[in-house]
C-alpha positions as CSV (number, residue, x, y, z in Angstrom):
1,M,96.7,101.6,117.9
2,V,100.0,100.7,116.2
3,G,99.9,97.7,113.9
4,T,96.2,97.0,114.2
5,S,94.9,99.2,111.4
6,S,93.0,97.5,108.6
7,T,93.9,100.0,105.9
8,P,96.4,98.8,103.3
9,F,98.5,102.0,103.7
10,R,99.0,101.4,107.4
11,E,99.8,97.7,106.9
12,N,102.5,98.7,104.4
13,L,104.0,101.0,107.0
14,T,104.6,98.2,109.3
15,T,105.7,95.5,106.8
16,T,107.4,96.9,103.7
17,I,108.3,100.2,102.0
18,I,107.3,100.6,98.3
19,D,109.5,102.9,96.2
20,T,106.9,104.1,93.7
21,A,109.5,106.0,91.7
22,Y,111.3,102.8,90.8
23,S,108.6,100.2,91.5
24,T,111.0,98.5,93.8
25,K,110.0,96.7,97.0
26,F,112.3,97.0,99.9
27,I,112.2,94.8,103.0
28,R,112.6,96.9,106.1
29,H,115.5,96.2,108.4
30,P,114.3,94.8,111.7
31,S,116.0,97.7,113.5
32,S,113.8,100.1,111.7
33,E,110.6,98.7,113.1
34,R,110.3,101.4,115.8
35,F,110.7,104.0,113.1
36,A,107.8,102.5,111.2
37,Q,105.7,102.4,114.4
38,I,106.4,106.1,115.1
39,L,105.4,106.9,111.5
40,E,102.0,105.2,112.1
41,E,101.6,106.9,115.4
42,L,102.3,110.3,113.7
43,L,99.6,109.5,111.2
44,T,97.2,108.7,113.9
45,L,98.1,111.9,115.8
46,H,97.5,113.9,112.6
47,D,94.2,112.2,112.0
48,R,93.1,113.0,115.6
49,K,94.3,116.6,115.6
50,Q,92.9,117.5,112.2
51,K,89.4,116.9,113.6
52,D,90.1,119.9,115.9
53,Y,92.0,122.1,113.6
54,G,90.9,121.1,110.1
55,T,87.5,120.9,108.4
56,D,85.6,118.1,106.8
57,K,86.9,119.3,103.4
58,D,90.4,120.3,104.4
59,P,92.6,118.8,107.1
60,F,95.1,121.7,106.8
61,N,92.5,124.5,107.1
62,N,94.1,126.0,110.1
63,V,97.5,126.3,108.5
64,R,96.0,127.5,105.2
65,G,94.4,130.4,107.3
66,A,97.8,132.1,107.1
67,E,97.1,132.8,103.4
68,E,94.5,135.4,104.7
69,W,97.5,137.3,106.1
70,G,99.6,137.0,102.9
71,V,101.7,134.1,104.2
72,K,102.0,130.9,102.1
73,S,100.5,128.0,103.9
74,W,103.6,125.8,103.7
75,V,105.6,128.7,105.2
76,A,103.1,129.0,108.0
77,A,103.6,125.3,108.8
78,L,107.4,126.0,109.0
79,V,106.7,128.8,111.5
80,R,104.7,126.4,113.7
81,A,107.6,123.9,113.3
82,S,110.0,126.7,114.4
83,D,107.9,127.2,117.6
84,K,108.4,123.5,118.4
85,M,112.1,123.9,117.7
86,R,112.3,126.7,120.2
87,R,110.7,124.5,122.9
88,L,113.1,121.7,122.1
89,Q,116.1,124.1,122.2
90,K,115.0,125.1,125.7
91,A,114.7,121.5,126.8
92,A,118.1,120.6,125.2
93,K,119.7,123.4,127.2
94,G,118.3,122.0,130.4
95,G,115.2,124.0,130.7
96,S,111.9,122.5,131.8
97,L,108.8,122.4,129.6
98,E,105.5,123.2,131.4
99,F,102.7,122.3,129.0
100,E,104.2,119.8,126.5
101,S,106.8,117.1,126.7
102,V,109.9,116.7,124.5
103,N,108.3,113.6,123.1
104,D,105.1,115.6,122.1
105,S,107.1,118.5,120.7
106,L,109.2,116.1,118.5
107,R,106.0,114.4,117.2
108,D,104.4,117.7,116.4
109,L,107.6,118.9,114.7
110,A,107.7,115.8,112.5
111,N,104.0,116.3,111.6
112,Y,104.5,120.0,110.8
113,A,107.4,119.0,108.5
114,V,105.1,116.6,106.6
115,I,102.3,119.2,106.5
116,A,104.8,121.8,105.1
117,L,105.9,119.3,102.4
118,V,102.3,118.5,101.4
119,L,101.4,122.2,101.3
120,Y,104.6,123.0,99.4
121,E,103.9,120.4,96.8
122,Q,100.4,121.8,96.4
123,D,101.8,125.3,96.1
124,Q,104.1,124.0,93.3
125,G,101.3,122.2,91.6
126,Q,102.7,118.8,92.4
127,G,100.2,117.5,94.9
128,K,96.4,117.1,94.8
129,V,94.6,119.8,96.7
130,S,91.9,118.2,98.7
131,G,89.0,120.4,99.8
132,N,90.5,123.6,98.7
133,S,89.0,123.7,95.2
C-alpha cells in the first residue's frame, strides 16, 4: 500500500529526497508526489515479483540466468526491457494488447531499467552483490 510502509526508506520516498553525494536534503515539489508514489509502487511490485522469479539469496536470479548462456545479466535485463518496449510500440501505434496493459508494461519497463542499473553496477564492481557470492 502506498504511503503506509513502516520502513524508513519508503517513508523517505514519500516525504523527501536525500542526495547522498552532496549530503543535501531536498524538499519534493508537491507536483512530484505522484512520481514518488509510483516509485513506491514499483518497489512493491519488484518485491512481489522477486518472490516468483528470484531466490531467497538473490532477487535477480532469473535475470542472472542469462550468464549461463554467455550474456551479461545487465544486458539480459535490457533485452527484457526491449520486449516491453515492443509491446508499448504496438500500443502507441494503435494496436491492442491482449495479456498486459500499457500501465503494466510501463511499470515493468521501469523496474527492468532499475534492475539493469543494479546489475551493471555490480558488473562494474560498484554495487554490493547480494546472494551471488
